[in-house]
C-alpha positions as CSV (number, residue, x, y, z in Angstrom):
1,M,0.0,0.0,0.0
2,T,1.4,3.4,-1.0
3,Q,1.8,5.8,1.8
4,S,0.9,9.5,1.5
5,F,3.5,11.6,-0.4
6,V,3.9,15.1,-1.8
7,R,4.4,15.7,-5.5
8,V,5.7,19.0,-7.0
9,T,6.8,19.8,-10.5
10,H,9.8,22.0,-9.7
11,L,12.3,22.5,-6.8
12,S,11.0,26.0,-6.3
13,E,7.6,24.5,-5.4
14,V,8.9,22.8,-2.3
15,D,7.2,24.8,0.5
16,H,8.6,23.0,3.6
17,K,12.3,23.0,4.1
18,R,13.6,20.4,6.5
19,P,16.5,17.9,6.6
20,T,16.2,15.7,3.5
21,Y,17.9,12.7,2.0
22,V,17.5,13.0,-1.8
23,A,18.1,10.7,-4.8
24,V,18.4,12.3,-8.2
25,G,17.8,10.5,-11.5
26,S,15.5,9.8,-14.4
27,F,14.3,6.6,-12.8
28,D,12.6,5.5,-16.0
29,G,10.8,2.2,-15.3
30,V,11.8,2.2,-11.6
31,H,13.5,-1.1,-12.1
32,L,15.2,-3.4,-9.5
33,G,18.4,-1.2,-9.4
34,H,16.3,1.9,-8.7
35,Q,14.3,0.1,-6.1
36,L,17.4,-1.1,-4.2
37,L,18.8,2.5,-4.1
38,L,15.5,4.1,-3.1
39,R,14.6,1.6,-0.4
40,A,18.0,1.8,1.2
41,M,17.7,5.6,1.3
42,V,14.2,5.5,2.7
43,A,15.3,3.0,5.4
44,Q,18.1,5.3,6.5
45,A,15.9,8.3,6.4
46,R,13.3,6.6,8.6
47,Q,16.0,5.6,11.0
48,D,17.4,9.2,11.2
49,G,14.0,10.9,11.3
50,V,14.4,12.9,8.1
51,R,12.5,13.3,4.8
52,A,13.2,11.0,1.8
53,A,12.9,12.7,-1.5
54,A,13.4,11.7,-5.2
55,L,14.0,14.2,-7.9
56,T,13.2,12.8,-11.3
57,F,13.6,14.6,-14.6
58,F,10.9,15.0,-17.2
59,P,11.4,15.0,-20.1
60,H,14.2,12.4,-19.9
61,P,17.6,14.1,-20.4
62,R,18.3,11.9,-23.4
63,R,15.1,13.2,-25.0
64,V,16.6,16.7,-24.9
65,L,20.2,15.9,-25.7
66,Q,19.8,13.2,-28.3
67,T,17.6,12.2,-31.2
68,L,15.5,9.3,-30.0
69,P,12.6,7.3,-31.4
70,P,9.1,8.7,-30.8
71,R,8.4,5.9,-28.3
72,F,11.0,5.8,-25.6
73,Y,9.6,5.9,-22.0
74,L,9.0,2.7,-20.0
75,T,6.2,4.3,-18.0
76,T,4.1,7.5,-18.1
77,L,5.2,10.2,-15.7
78,D,2.2,9.5,-13.5
79,D,3.0,5.8,-13.2
80,R,6.6,6.7,-12.5
81,V,5.5,8.9,-9.6
82,H,3.3,6.1,-8.3
83,L,6.1,3.6,-8.5
84,L,8.5,6.0,-6.7
85,A,5.9,6.5,-4.0
86,E,5.6,2.7,-3.6
87,Q,9.3,2.7,-2.5
88,G,8.3,4.9,0.5
89,I,9.4,8.3,-0.9
90,D,7.9,11.2,1.0
91,L,8.6,14.0,-1.6
92,I,8.7,13.5,-5.4
93,I,9.9,16.3,-7.6
94,T,9.2,15.9,-11.3
95,H,11.7,18.5,-12.3
96,P,11.7,19.8,-15.9
97,F,14.8,19.0,-18.0
98,D,15.0,21.7,-20.7
99,D,17.8,23.7,-22.3
100,E,18.1,26.0,-19.2
101,V,18.5,23.1,-16.9
102,R,20.9,21.4,-19.3
103,Q,23.3,24.3,-18.9
104,I,23.2,24.6,-15.1
105,R,26.7,24.0,-13.7
106,A,27.0,21.2,-11.2
107,A,27.9,23.4,-8.2
108,A,24.9,25.6,-8.9
109,F,22.6,22.6,-9.1
110,V,23.9,21.4,-5.7
111,D,23.2,24.9,-4.3
112,Q,19.6,24.7,-5.6
113,L,19.2,21.3,-3.8
114,L,20.6,22.7,-0.6
115,A,18.4,25.8,-0.7
116,A,15.1,24.1,-1.6
117,L,15.5,20.9,0.5
118,D,18.0,21.4,3.2
119,M,19.7,18.4,1.7
120,S,21.8,16.5,4.2
121,Q,22.5,13.4,2.1
122,L,22.7,12.9,-1.7
123,W,22.1,9.3,-2.8
124,G,22.9,7.6,-6.1
125,G,25.0,5.1,-7.9
126,N,27.7,6.0,-10.5
127,F,25.9,9.2,-11.5
128,A,26.7,12.7,-12.5
129,L,25.1,16.1,-12.2
130,G,25.2,19.4,-14.1
131,Y,26.4,20.7,-17.4
132,K,27.9,17.9,-19.6
133,R,27.7,15.6,-16.5
134,E,30.7,17.5,-15.0
135,G,29.5,16.8,-11.4
136,D,30.7,13.2,-11.0
137,V,30.9,11.4,-7.7
138,P,34.3,12.8,-6.6
139,F,33.1,16.3,-7.4
140,Q,29.9,15.6,-5.4
141,R,32.0,14.5,-2.4
142,Q,34.1,17.7,-2.7
143,Q,30.9,19.7,-2.7
144,G,29.6,17.8,0.3
145,E,32.8,18.4,2.3
146,A,32.6,22.1,1.5
147,K,28.9,22.6,1.9
148,G,27.9,20.2,4.7
149,F,26.2,17.2,3.2
150,R,27.1,13.6,2.7
151,V,27.2,11.7,-0.6
152,V,26.1,8.0,-0.4
153,T,26.6,5.8,-3.4
154,L,25.6,2.2,-3.9
155,D,28.3,0.7,-6.1
156,T,26.8,-2.8,-6.3
157,L,24.9,-3.3,-9.6
158,V,21.7,-5.3,-9.4
159,D,21.8,-8.4,-11.6
160,W,19.0,-10.4,-13.1
161,D,19.8,-13.6,-14.9
162,G,23.5,-13.0,-14.8
163,A,23.6,-9.4,-16.3
164,P,23.2,-5.9,-14.8
165,V,19.8,-4.4,-14.7
166,S,19.4,-1.0,-16.5
167,S,16.6,1.0,-18.2
168,R,18.4,0.4,-21.5
169,R,18.3,-3.3,-21.0
170,V,14.6,-3.2,-20.2
171,R,13.9,-1.2,-23.3
172,A,15.8,-3.6,-25.5
173,A,14.0,-6.6,-24.0
174,L,10.6,-4.9,-24.4
175,E,11.2,-4.2,-28.0
176,A,12.2,-7.8,-28.5
177,G,9.0,-9.0,-26.8
178,D,11.0,-10.8,-24.1
179,M,8.5,-10.3,-21.2
180,A,10.4,-12.7,-18.9
181,E,13.4,-10.5,-19.0
182,V,11.4,-7.3,-18.8
183,N,9.4,-8.4,-15.8
184,G,12.5,-9.9,-14.1
185,C,14.4,-6.6,-14.4
186,L,11.4,-4.6,-13.3
187,G,10.6,-6.8,-10.3
188,R,6.9,-6.7,-11.4
189,T,4.8,-7.4,-14.4
190,Y,5.1,-4.7,-17.1
191,S,1.8,-3.0,-17.6
192,V,0.1,-0.2,-19.5
193,R,-3.1,1.6,-18.8
194,G,-5.5,3.7,-20.8
195,P,-9.1,4.3,-21.7
196,V,-11.0,2.0,-24.1
197,V,-11.8,3.8,-27.4
198,K,-13.7,2.7,-30.5
199,G,-11.7,1.1,-33.2
200,D,-13.0,-0.3,-36.5
201,Q,-14.9,-3.0,-34.5
202,R,-13.7,-5.7,-36.9
203,G,-13.0,-8.1,-34.1
204,R,-16.8,-8.4,-33.4
205,T,-17.4,-9.6,-36.9
206,I,-15.2,-12.6,-36.5
207,G,-16.3,-13.5,-33.0
208,F,-13.4,-11.9,-31.0
209,P,-14.4,-8.4,-29.8
210,T,-11.5,-6.4,-28.5
211,A,-10.9,-3.4,-26.2
212,N,-8.8,-0.8,-28.1
213,L,-6.6,1.1,-25.6
214,A,-5.6,4.8,-26.2
215,L,-2.1,5.0,-24.9
216,W,0.5,7.8,-24.6
217,D,2.3,8.2,-27.9
218,E,5.7,8.4,-26.3
219,L,5.3,5.1,-24.3
220,L,7.5,2.3,-25.5
221,L,5.4,-0.8,-26.2
222,P,6.3,-4.5,-26.4
223,G,7.4,-5.6,-29.9
224,N,4.7,-6.3,-32.3
225,G,3.0,-9.6,-31.6
226,V,0.3,-11.4,-29.6
227,Y,0.7,-11.6,-25.9
228,A,-0.8,-13.4,-22.9
229,T,-2.0,-10.7,-20.6
230,Y,-4.3,-9.9,-17.7
231,A,-6.8,-7.0,-18.1
232,H,-7.9,-5.1,-15.0
233,V,-11.3,-3.4,-15.3
234,H,-14.0,-2.6,-12.8
235,G,-11.9,-4.0,-10.0
236,R,-11.7,-7.5,-11.6
237,R,-8.9,-9.3,-13.5
238,Y,-9.5,-11.1,-16.8
239,A,-7.2,-13.2,-18.8
240,A,-6.8,-11.6,-22.2
241,A,-5.2,-12.2,-25.6
242,T,-3.6,-8.9,-26.6
243,N,-2.3,-7.8,-30.0
244,V,0.3,-5.1,-30.3
245,G,0.9,-4.1,-33.9
246,V,-0.5,-2.7,-37.1
247,R,-2.9,-5.6,-38.1
248,P,-1.3,-6.4,-41.5
249,T,-4.0,-8.9,-42.4
250,V,-6.6,-6.1,-42.7
251,N,-4.0,-3.6,-44.1
252,G,-3.8,-1.6,-40.9
253,A,-1.3,1.2,-40.7
254,S,-1.3,2.7,-37.2
255,L,0.1,0.9,-34.1
256,T,-2.7,-0.4,-31.9
257,V,-3.0,-2.3,-28.6
258,E,-6.2,-4.4,-28.6
259,A,-7.2,-6.9,-25.9
260,H,-9.7,-9.7,-26.2
261,L,-10.9,-10.3,-22.6
262,L,-11.8,-14.0,-22.0
263,D,-15.2,-14.7,-20.4
264,F,-16.2,-11.0,-20.5
265,D,-19.3,-9.5,-22.0
266,G,-19.8,-5.8,-21.3
267,D,-19.5,-2.2,-22.6
268,I,-16.3,-0.6,-21.3
269,Y,-15.9,2.2,-23.8
270,G,-14.4,5.1,-22.0
271,E,-13.3,3.0,-19.0
272,E,-9.7,2.7,-18.0
273,V,-8.1,-0.7,-18.5
274,R,-4.7,-1.8,-17.1
275,L,-3.0,-4.6,-19.1
276,E,-0.3,-6.7,-17.5
277,F,2.0,-8.5,-20.1
278,V,3.0,-12.0,-19.1
279,R,4.6,-13.4,-22.2
280,R,4.5,-13.2,-26.0
281,I,2.7,-16.0,-27.7
282,R,3.8,-15.3,-31.3
283,P,5.0,-12.4,-33.5
284,E,2.5,-10.5,-35.6
285,T,1.7,-12.2,-38.8
286,K,-0.1,-11.4,-42.0
287,F,-2.6,-14.1,-42.9
288,A,-4.1,-15.0,-46.2
289,G,-7.6,-13.8,-45.1
290,L,-10.0,-13.3,-42.2
291,E,-10.8,-17.1,-41.9
292,A,-7.1,-17.9,-41.3
293,L,-6.8,-15.0,-38.9
294,K,-9.9,-16.2,-37.0
295,G,-8.5,-19.7,-36.7
296,Q,-5.2,-18.4,-35.3
297,I,-6.9,-16.0,-32.8
298,A,-8.9,-19.0,-31.5
299,A,-5.7,-20.9,-31.0
300,D,-4.2,-17.8,-29.3
301,V,-7.2,-17.6,-26.9
302,E,-6.8,-21.2,-26.0
303,E,-3.1,-20.6,-25.2
304,V,-4.0,-17.7,-22.9
305,R,-6.7,-19.8,-21.3
306,R,-4.1,-22.5,-20.5
307,M,-1.8,-19.9,-19.0
308,A,-4.6,-18.6,-16.8
309,R,-5.2,-22.1,-15.4
310,R,-1.6,-22.6,-14.3
C-alpha cells in the first residue's frame, strides 16, 4: 500500500524546508536497481527521522540531448511517480529538463538542492550532475565536504539472470517482446493503462471483440505480436489475448493495442483498463484472409486460457 506523499513539478515549489535525503535521477521504469537504491535511502531516512525525496527529470535528459525514437519511455510520468511512492518516498519532484536546466553547472545545481530541500545526504550510484555531466561522484564528495552534506553511493549493480539491470536493458528486451526479461528486471509485471476507445470493431465480426486502448504516444510498447496478458477493469482481473501491432491482415497502418478479454461481456468504452503483459505467444503475422486469422486467434485464446489455469 502506497503511503501519502507530496508531489511537486519544480524544486521551487517545495514549501517546507527540512533535513532531507534525496536521490536524483531519471528513474525510467523504476527497475530493480532503482528500487534497491531508493529503499536503502528510505530505510536510512526513517532511522534518522528525516525526509526521503526523489528528484526525477521530465522529459528524460536523453530526449533533450539526443535524437530518440518517438516511443521511448518505460512508464508514463504519473505511473513513475506512483512507483516511486511505492518505495516509500515522501517527496517526489518531477523537475523539468530543458535547455536551461541542461546548462546549469553542477555546483549551482547542488546549491539549488541545498536551498530548496536542506539536503543533508545525496544518494545515487555512479551518476553525474550538471552541465555535460561534470559533477561526477568525486566532485559531489568535494561539494559535500565544502557545503555540509554527505554523498552516499551504492556501487553494487543489481543483476538479473546474470547481467546488470538497467533501463536500456529493459527497453531492448521490451522491443524484443521478451517479457520474462522485462518483468524480471522490473521486479513486477510490465503494464500499460489507458481508456478504451472505439476502433473499427472488426473483431466483433469474427467473434473476438477487442478493447482498443488509447495510450500515450511516447510510451515504449512490447514488440509487435500477440501476448498473454491480464486485463484489470471494474476491480476485476480477466485473462486476455492482446495484439500489439499494425494488423497487417486487414491492411492496418497505425500501431494499436487491442485486448480480447476472456469470459467477459460488457460495454467498457471510456473505461480505464490496465494490461499486464505476461509473455509473448507469437509475432505479428499477415494471414491470407480473415478465416485464417480467425482460426489463429482461436488458438491464441486457448493458449491464454491454458496460461490462466496454471
